[in-house]
TIVEX-328192 format. One record per residue (C-alpha): x, y, z; residue number from 1; residue in one letter. Coordinates in nm, 2 decimals. Layout:
N
+--------+--------+--------+------+------+
|      X |      Y |      Z | resi | resn |
+--------+--------+--------+------+------+
|      X |      Y |      Z |  NUM |    A |
...
+--------+--------+--------+------+------+
//
This chain:
234
+--------+--------+--------+------+------+
|      X |      Y |      Z | resi | resn |
+--------+--------+--------+------+------+
|   9.26 |  10.01 |   7.43 |    1 |    M |
|   9.57 |  10.03 |   7.65 |    2 |    K |
|   9.83 |   9.92 |   7.38 |    3 |    Y |
|   9.88 |  10.02 |   7.02 |    4 |    K |
|  10.13 |   9.75 |   6.92 |    5 |    R |
|  10.22 |   9.43 |   7.10 |    6 |    V |
|  10.43 |   9.12 |   7.04 |    7 |    L |
|  10.25 |   8.80 |   7.14 |    8 |    L |
|  10.48 |   8.51 |   7.23 |    9 |    K |
|  10.32 |   8.16 |   7.22 |   10 |    L |
|  10.48 |   7.83 |   7.30 |   11 |    S |
|  10.49 |   7.55 |   7.05 |   12 |    G |
|  10.39 |   7.31 |   7.33 |   13 |    E |
|  10.06 |   7.51 |   7.38 |   14 |    A |
|   9.96 |   7.41 |   7.02 |   15 |    L |
|   9.95 |   7.04 |   7.12 |   16 |    M |
|   9.63 |   7.10 |   7.32 |   17 |    G |
|   9.54 |   6.76 |   7.46 |   18 |    E |
|   9.76 |   6.58 |   7.22 |   19 |    K |
|  10.11 |   6.44 |   7.30 |   20 |    Q |
|  10.27 |   6.58 |   6.99 |   21 |    F |
|  10.21 |   6.80 |   6.69 |   22 |    G |
|   9.93 |   7.05 |   6.64 |   23 |    I |
|   9.58 |   7.04 |   6.78 |   24 |    D |
|   9.33 |   7.20 |   6.53 |   25 |    S |
|   9.09 |   7.30 |   6.81 |   26 |    H |
|   9.37 |   7.49 |   6.99 |   27 |    R |
|   9.47 |   7.66 |   6.67 |   28 |    L |
|   9.11 |   7.77 |   6.60 |   29 |    Q |
|   9.07 |   7.90 |   6.95 |   30 |    T |
|   9.39 |   8.11 |   6.93 |   31 |    Y |
|   9.29 |   8.25 |   6.59 |   32 |    A |
|   8.95 |   8.35 |   6.73 |   33 |    S |
|   9.12 |   8.53 |   7.02 |   34 |    E |
|   9.37 |   8.70 |   6.79 |   35 |    I |
|   9.09 |   8.81 |   6.55 |   36 |    K |
|   8.90 |   8.98 |   6.84 |   37 |    T |
|   9.20 |   9.20 |   6.94 |   38 |    V |
|   9.30 |   9.27 |   6.58 |   39 |    H |
|   8.95 |   9.38 |   6.49 |   40 |    D |
|   8.96 |   9.62 |   6.78 |   41 |    A |
|   9.25 |   9.80 |   6.61 |   42 |    G |
|   9.56 |   9.64 |   6.78 |   43 |    L |
|   9.88 |   9.62 |   6.57 |   44 |    E |
|  10.00 |   9.26 |   6.64 |   45 |    L |
|  10.32 |   9.06 |   6.58 |   46 |    A |
|  10.35 |   8.70 |   6.69 |   47 |    I |
|  10.64 |   8.47 |   6.77 |   48 |    V |
|  10.57 |   8.10 |   6.82 |   49 |    I |
|  10.80 |   7.82 |   6.95 |   50 |    G |
|  10.85 |   7.48 |   6.80 |   51 |    G |
|  10.86 |   7.25 |   7.11 |   52 |    G |
|  10.56 |   7.05 |   7.00 |   53 |    N |
|  10.77 |   6.93 |   6.70 |   54 |    I |
|  11.13 |   6.96 |   6.79 |   55 |    F |
|  11.34 |   7.15 |   7.05 |   56 |    R |
|  11.70 |   7.23 |   6.97 |   57 |    G |
|  11.81 |   7.19 |   7.33 |   58 |    V |
|  11.70 |   6.82 |   7.32 |   59 |    D |
|  11.92 |   6.74 |   7.02 |   60 |    S |
|  12.21 |   6.62 |   7.23 |   61 |    N |
|  12.00 |   6.34 |   7.37 |   62 |    D |
|  11.96 |   6.22 |   7.01 |   63 |    L |
|  12.33 |   6.24 |   6.93 |   64 |    G |
|  12.27 |   6.55 |   6.71 |   65 |    I |
|  12.51 |   6.84 |   6.72 |   66 |    D |
|  12.36 |   7.14 |   6.91 |   67 |    R |
|  12.40 |   7.38 |   6.62 |   68 |    V |
|  12.23 |   7.14 |   6.38 |   69 |    Q |
|  11.96 |   7.07 |   6.64 |   70 |    G |
|  11.89 |   7.45 |   6.68 |   71 |    D |
|  11.84 |   7.48 |   6.31 |   72 |    Y |
|  11.60 |   7.19 |   6.32 |   73 |    M |
|  11.42 |   7.37 |   6.59 |   74 |    G |
|  11.40 |   7.68 |   6.38 |   75 |    M |
|  11.23 |   7.48 |   6.10 |   76 |    L |
|  10.98 |   7.35 |   6.35 |   77 |    A |
|  10.88 |   7.71 |   6.44 |   78 |    T |
|  10.82 |   7.78 |   6.07 |   79 |    V |
|  10.59 |   7.48 |   6.05 |   80 |    M |
|  10.39 |   7.62 |   6.35 |   81 |    N |
|  10.40 |   7.97 |   6.20 |   82 |    A |
|  10.26 |   7.84 |   5.87 |   83 |    M |
|   9.98 |   7.65 |   6.05 |   84 |    A |
|   9.89 |   7.96 |   6.25 |   85 |    L |
|   9.91 |   8.18 |   5.94 |   86 |    Q |
|   9.67 |   7.96 |   5.75 |   87 |    S |
|   9.42 |   7.94 |   6.04 |   88 |    T |
|   9.43 |   8.32 |   6.08 |   89 |    L |
|   9.36 |   8.37 |   5.71 |   90 |    E |
|   9.06 |   8.13 |   5.74 |   91 |    Q |
|   8.93 |   8.38 |   5.99 |   92 |    H |
|   8.96 |   8.66 |   5.73 |   93 |    G |
|   9.28 |   8.82 |   5.86 |   94 |    L |
|   9.57 |   8.95 |   5.65 |   95 |    Y |
|   9.90 |   8.81 |   5.76 |   96 |    T |
|  10.27 |   8.81 |   5.67 |   97 |    R |
|  10.52 |   8.54 |   5.77 |   98 |    L |
|  10.88 |   8.67 |   5.81 |   99 |    M |
|  11.17 |   8.44 |   5.88 |  100 |    A |
|  11.52 |   8.47 |   6.02 |  101 |    G |
|  11.63 |   8.22 |   5.76 |  102 |    L |
|  11.61 |   8.26 |   5.38 |  103 |    N |
|  11.30 |   8.05 |   5.27 |  104 |    M |
|  11.16 |   8.26 |   4.99 |  105 |    E |
|  10.90 |   8.00 |   4.88 |  106 |    Q |
|  10.71 |   8.03 |   5.21 |  107 |    V |
|  10.84 |   8.34 |   5.41 |  108 |    C |
|  10.95 |   8.69 |   5.35 |  109 |    E |
|  11.30 |   8.77 |   5.49 |  110 |    P |
|  11.28 |   8.98 |   5.81 |  111 |    F |
|  11.33 |   9.34 |   5.73 |  112 |    I |
|  11.25 |   9.57 |   6.02 |  113 |    R |
|  11.09 |   9.86 |   5.82 |  114 |    R |
|  10.88 |   9.62 |   5.61 |  115 |    R |
|  10.76 |   9.44 |   5.93 |  116 |    A |
|  10.66 |   9.78 |   6.08 |  117 |    M |
|  10.49 |   9.88 |   5.76 |  118 |    R |
|  10.29 |   9.56 |   5.75 |  119 |    H |
|  10.16 |   9.63 |   6.10 |  120 |    M |
|  10.07 |   9.99 |   6.01 |  121 |    E |
|   9.86 |   9.84 |   5.73 |  122 |    K |
|   9.69 |   9.62 |   5.99 |  123 |    K |
|   9.85 |   9.30 |   5.88 |  124 |    R |
|   9.94 |   9.05 |   6.14 |  125 |    I |
|  10.32 |   8.97 |   6.12 |  126 |    V |
|  10.44 |   8.62 |   6.23 |  127 |    I |
|  10.81 |   8.58 |   6.29 |  128 |    F |
|  10.94 |   8.23 |   6.23 |  129 |    G |
|  11.28 |   8.06 |   6.23 |  130 |    A |
|  11.40 |   8.25 |   6.54 |  131 |    G |
|  11.66 |   8.51 |   6.47 |  132 |    I |
|  11.84 |   8.28 |   6.23 |  133 |    G |
|  12.12 |   8.19 |   6.46 |  134 |    N |
|  12.18 |   7.89 |   6.69 |  135 |    P |
|  12.20 |   7.92 |   7.07 |  136 |    Y |
|  11.91 |   8.16 |   7.08 |  137 |    F |
|  11.56 |   8.06 |   7.20 |  138 |    T |
|  11.23 |   8.18 |   7.07 |  139 |    T |
|  11.20 |   8.39 |   7.39 |  140 |    D |
|  11.51 |   8.58 |   7.27 |  141 |    S |
|  11.35 |   8.61 |   6.93 |  142 |    T |
|  11.03 |   8.76 |   7.09 |  143 |    A |
|  11.23 |   9.01 |   7.30 |  144 |    S |
|  11.46 |   9.12 |   7.01 |  145 |    L |
|  11.18 |   9.15 |   6.75 |  146 |    R |
|  10.96 |   9.34 |   7.00 |  147 |    A |
|  11.23 |   9.59 |   7.06 |  148 |    I |
|  11.30 |   9.63 |   6.68 |  149 |    E |
|  10.93 |   9.69 |   6.59 |  150 |    I |
|  10.89 |   9.93 |   6.89 |  151 |    E |
|  10.62 |   9.72 |   7.06 |  152 |    A |
|  10.46 |   9.86 |   7.37 |  153 |    D |
|  10.48 |   9.52 |   7.56 |  154 |    V |
|  10.56 |   9.15 |   7.52 |  155 |    V |
|  10.26 |   8.94 |   7.61 |  156 |    L |
|  10.38 |   8.59 |   7.70 |  157 |    K |
|  10.09 |   8.35 |   7.66 |  158 |    G |
|  10.14 |   8.04 |   7.87 |  159 |    T |
|   9.93 |   7.77 |   8.04 |  160 |    R |
|   9.97 |   7.93 |   8.38 |  161 |    V |
|   9.81 |   8.26 |   8.49 |  162 |    D |
|  10.13 |   8.45 |   8.58 |  163 |    G |
|  10.46 |   8.43 |   8.76 |  164 |    V |
|  10.48 |   8.24 |   9.09 |  165 |    Y |
|  10.74 |   8.20 |   9.36 |  166 |    S |
|  10.76 |   7.83 |   9.26 |  167 |    A |
|  10.61 |   7.60 |   9.00 |  168 |    D |
|  10.24 |   7.61 |   9.09 |  169 |    P |
|  10.19 |   7.27 |   8.92 |  170 |    E |
|  10.43 |   7.11 |   9.17 |  171 |    K |
|  10.38 |   7.34 |   9.47 |  172 |    E |
|  10.01 |   7.44 |   9.53 |  173 |    P |
|  10.11 |   7.69 |   9.80 |  174 |    D |
|  10.33 |   7.89 |   9.56 |  175 |    A |
|  10.26 |   8.27 |   9.57 |  176 |    T |
|  10.15 |   8.45 |   9.26 |  177 |    K |
|  10.29 |   8.80 |   9.18 |  178 |    Y |
|  10.06 |   9.05 |   9.02 |  179 |    S |
|  10.35 |   9.29 |   8.95 |  180 |    T |
|  10.72 |   9.24 |   9.00 |  181 |    I |
|  11.03 |   9.42 |   8.89 |  182 |    S |
|  11.30 |   9.29 |   8.65 |  183 |    F |
|  11.55 |   9.29 |   8.93 |  184 |    Q |
|  11.33 |   9.11 |   9.17 |  185 |    E |
|  11.28 |   8.83 |   8.92 |  186 |    V |
|  11.66 |   8.80 |   8.88 |  187 |    L |
|  11.72 |   8.82 |   9.26 |  188 |    D |
|  11.46 |   8.55 |   9.33 |  189 |    K |
|  11.57 |   8.33 |   9.04 |  190 |    G |
|  11.22 |   8.30 |   8.90 |  191 |    L |
|  11.18 |   8.13 |   8.56 |  192 |    N |
|  11.01 |   8.38 |   8.32 |  193 |    V |
|  11.23 |   8.37 |   8.01 |  194 |    M |
|  11.59 |   8.26 |   7.94 |  195 |    D |
|  11.84 |   8.52 |   8.07 |  196 |    K |
|  11.94 |   8.66 |   7.73 |  197 |    T |
|  11.57 |   8.73 |   7.64 |  198 |    A |
|  11.50 |   8.87 |   7.99 |  199 |    F |
|  11.80 |   9.10 |   7.99 |  200 |    T |
|  11.71 |   9.24 |   7.65 |  201 |    L |
|  11.37 |   9.35 |   7.78 |  202 |    C |
|  11.52 |   9.48 |   8.11 |  203 |    Q |
|  11.79 |   9.69 |   7.93 |  204 |    E |
|  11.53 |   9.83 |   7.69 |  205 |    N |
|  11.27 |   9.89 |   7.95 |  206 |    E |
|  11.02 |   9.68 |   7.76 |  207 |    L |
|  10.75 |   9.54 |   8.00 |  208 |    P |
|  10.65 |   9.17 |   7.99 |  209 |    I |
|  10.31 |   9.03 |   8.09 |  210 |    I |
|  10.29 |   8.66 |   8.16 |  211 |    V |
|   9.93 |   8.54 |   8.14 |  212 |    F |
|   9.71 |   8.23 |   8.07 |  213 |    D |
|   9.65 |   8.23 |   7.69 |  214 |    M |
|   9.43 |   7.92 |   7.72 |  215 |    N |
|   9.15 |   8.10 |   7.91 |  216 |    K |
|   8.90 |   8.25 |   7.66 |  217 |    E |
|   8.89 |   8.62 |   7.66 |  218 |    G |
|   9.21 |   8.69 |   7.85 |  219 |    N |
|   9.40 |   8.84 |   7.55 |  220 |    L |
|   9.12 |   9.09 |   7.48 |  221 |    N |
|   9.09 |   9.18 |   7.85 |  222 |    K |
|   9.47 |   9.25 |   7.87 |  223 |    L |
|   9.48 |   9.48 |   7.57 |  224 |    I |
|   9.19 |   9.67 |   7.72 |  225 |    N |
|   9.38 |   9.74 |   8.04 |  226 |    G |
|   9.24 |   9.47 |   8.27 |  227 |    E |
|   9.50 |   9.35 |   8.52 |  228 |    E |
|   9.57 |   8.99 |   8.45 |  229 |    L |
|   9.86 |   8.76 |   8.49 |  230 |    G |
|  10.19 |   8.92 |   8.61 |  231 |    T |
|  10.34 |   9.25 |   8.49 |  232 |    L |
|  10.72 |   9.26 |   8.49 |  233 |    I |
|  10.86 |   9.61 |   8.45 |  234 |    S |
+--------+--------+--------+------+------+
//
């Protein structure tokens, strides 16, 4: 196994599967199965999941909702997704802990760095919900910050595309895929990997990012065993 401890970042939109909104149960089960495979192999795993399938804080202005209020609504959406993922993982026989950036004692533990690391040492999967508990920060920023705090070896960003391209491959079929690229090259080329705050956190702390297609069965297991998939940013 190439990595000991990783942070897996999943988008909320990915949970929609073929649906237009909400959570697709088949996609949840597929993700849980993939996660169980790598966990059973001995990987220490933390997960951050977005909330875009339910509500995106950045869309709140379109609804006439204050941005700060909208961001808190988005944080609650991530908790709903995290609870759904937690329940599905436990159906697969995995031990989990849900930790949140907001105080929600009935459903989540508060985020305490040492406790999170201890959970992983005990082979529990830790899911981080509610962002970092502050508005104006995305779940990408949450993933970067939590990965640094728990001393993860890498951030694995699971998306619906198989890496970083010179342009949007869904709009430009001739776009070039990068197998490896440096942090500085991503910035110089203006490529869209994460928001700048999240990306800079990884760059300054020399934390590599791998962008890969999470929806292709077996990809997560191949990655943690050292197979070159997606795009490595370092």
